[in-house]
N, C-alpha and C positions, 0 to 999 in steps of 0.2 A: 591417584591420589589429586590430581591437578583439577579432576572436576569438583572435588570437595571444597578446593582452595578458591576455585572459579565459584562456586555457587555461595561460598560465605562472604566473598569480598565485598559484595555491594551493602551487606548487613553490618560488616565490620567498618567500612566506611561511614555509614549512617551513624553509628551509635558514637564512633570518633568524631564525626562533626557535629552533634549533639553535644557531645561531653566537652569537646574544643569549644564551641559556642557560649557555653555557659561556664567555661572555666572550671571545670569539674572532672577532667582527665584522673587525677588523683583519686575521685569517690568512685567513678567508674570501673577501675582496674580491680579491685577486690572484688565487687559483685559480680562482675565478668568471670573472675577467676573462680568464684563460688559456683555460679550457674555452669562453668563448664565442668569443673570439678563433679558436679552431680549429675550432669548430661552424660559423662563418660563412666558412671558407676554399671557396672553391668545388669544390676536390677532395676534401675531406672532405665537404661537403655530398653530393656526388655518391655517397659512401660510404654515407652517413647515410639517402638515398632509395633506394638498392639494395636490393629486396626480397629478392634472394639472397645477401645477405650478412646472417649470424645475429647473435646477441647477443653471442657469445663474440669473433669479430674486431673487432666495433665497440668493446667493452669492453678488447680488446687496444690497439688503434687508439688509443683517448684516453688511456688510462693511459700509453702507450709518448710520446705527444706532451705529455702533462702531467708527465713523469718520475716518478723515483723517490721523490719526496718527496711523494707526494699521500697525504694522510691515510687512515685507516681510514673517517671520517665521508664524506669525497669520493668514497672509493671505493664506499662505498653509495650514496650520492646519485647518482653513474654509474649504478650498476645499477638503479636506479629508473627515471631516466630513459630508459636503455634497454628495460626491461621493460615501460615504458607509451608506447614509441615516442615519446618528447618530447625526444630530443636537439638538433632543429633548434630548440627554443625556448630554448637556453643564452644567445643575445643578449639575448633579452626578459628572461629571467628575472635575470639578471645585471644588467640596466638597471633592473628593480623591485627587486632587492636593494639595488642602491646607493640609489634613494629612500627607502628603508626605513632604511637606515643613516644616511644623512645626516639623515633626519627624528629618528632618536633622540638624534644627535648635536649638534641644533640648527645643521646647516649647510645652505648654499642652492649650487646650481651657477649659475655664472654664464656663459654663453655670449657670448664678446666676440669681435667679427668687428671688424676694422679694416682701412683702407684700407693703411696702411703699419705694418712691424715696429715694436713697442713694446720700449720697452729695459724691464728688471728693475724699475728705479724707476718708470717709468710705469705698469708694471702693478701694482706694489705700491700706489701713490697711488690708481690706479684701485680696487682691493680695499678698501683702508680708506675712500674714500667710499660704496661699495655696502654695507660694514658698517655703517657709521653709519645710513645709509638703511635697511636691511632690519633692522636690530638682531637681526643673525646672523653668525655666520663665513661668508665666502665661498670656495668653490673656484672658480677661473678656470678657465676653457677658452677660449685665446685661439687665433683663426684669421685668417688674412690673406684677404681678398677686396678683390680690385682695385676691383670693380665700386660699391664704395661711394664712389669716387672720393677721399674724404678723411674724416674723422673715424670715429666709432665707432657700433657698433648693440650694444646690450647686452641679452640676454634672461634674465631670471630667473623660473624658472617661466612663469607666464601673463603677465607684466610685462615690454613690449619698451620699453627706452628708446632711440631712434633720434636719434642727432646726426649722423647720416653726411650727407654733399653730398648723395647720392643720395635720403635722406629728405626731406632739406630741399626739393630741386628738386620732388619728388613732391607735396608738401605746397603749393607754391606753384602748380604746374600745376594742383591741385584745386581752390585758392582762383579761379584766373584763370578756370576754367569754370563758375562760380556767379555 
């Protein structure tokens, strides 16, 4: 996996630099998200991996998937990826671009796993608490995970806050073994 990240880094940094220089970070994020989603599609991956499919059909495929509102810079970026056989890296390029964008904007991503569906008020309260703790804006990504039994598990960068029932049971089991 490290190889993919290493290969994607120069492209992510290049597109971030281009977007930052033209004050268009907010415009590039959804474009890269769409491109990454298309590149991750198994049928599109088969086209990308097909050695008999040339540059022009791949370019046509991606531009048709992305729509007519693709900027000239985005089209050029797409051409560079195709020329260097790097289309498959789009999901990782997008992920690294978002990390760079969030760092520039002082935002952290919080992956919140809950046993039960949270209301908007509960998410807002949780985000406010996380923003106070991390002293940064927090963008939550909430998913439901029935295996937690109850409570929440939050991952912000390398830090994990586990107040789930499953996490507490595992801690108790570990304590009893010693």
